[in-house]
C-alpha positions in Angstrom: 15.4 6.8 7.3 17.1 9.0 4.8 17.5 12.8 5.3 19.1 14.9 2.7 20.2 18.1 3.5 20.3 20.5 0.7 20.9 24.2 -0.2 19.5 26.3 -2.9 21.2 26.7 -6.5 23.2 23.7 -5.5 24.5 21.8 -8.5 25.8 18.6 -6.6 22.1 18.7 -4.7 20.2 18.7 -7.7 22.5 15.8 -9.0 21.6 13.7 -5.9 18.0 14.7 -6.3 17.9 13.7 -9.6 19.5 10.4 -9.1 17.0 9.6 -6.1 14.3 10.3 -8.3 15.4 7.8 -11.0 15.8 5.2 -8.7 12.5 6.2 -6.9 14.4 6.5 -3.2 12.2 7.8 -0.5 13.8 10.5 1.3 13.0 13.5 3.6 14.8 16.8 2.2 16.0 19.3 4.6 16.7 22.7 3.2 19.7 24.3 5.4 18.0 27.8 4.4 15.9 26.8 7.3 18.3 27.7 10.4 17.0 24.8 12.4 18.1 22.4 9.7 21.4 24.3 9.4 22.1 23.7 13.1 21.1 20.2 12.7 23.5 19.6 10.1 26.5 21.4 11.5 26.1 19.5 14.6 26.6 16.2 12.3 29.9 17.9 11.0 28.8 18.9 7.6 30.7 21.4 5.9 29.2 21.3 2.4 26.0 20.1 0.9 24.4 17.9 -0.1 24.9 15.8 3.1 23.2 12.7 3.8 22.1 10.9 7.0 20.9 7.4 7.0 19.4 7.0 10.5 18.7 3.4 10.2 22.4 2.5 9.8 23.9 5.7 11.6 25.7 6.5 8.4 26.5 10.2 7.3 27.9 11.0 3.8 29.0 14.2 2.5 29.8 13.8 -1.2 27.2 13.8 -3.8 28.7 10.8 -5.6 29.6 8.7 -2.6 25.5 9.5 -1.8 24.5 8.3 -5.2 26.8 5.2 -4.7 25.6 4.4 -1.2 21.7 4.4 -2.3 22.7 2.4 -5.1 24.4 -0.2 -3.1 21.7 -0.5 -0.9 18.9 0.0 -2.8 16.6 2.3 -0.9 
């Protein structure tokens, strides 16, 4: 399962979401405006958004281009 943590008015978050839409990637978005999601992602070591967690592969990525490359490589 892919979980994408995002925040409002984030150009890098939009870039990743647009790439996911283009590639038909299925994911769950969790906006850190919700304090529960903010605490979750901080516990995973995230300092910036977007932040991707692949729960199946136990992978966490915190840079937009790396996130896009990851989903492109593994064709989700």
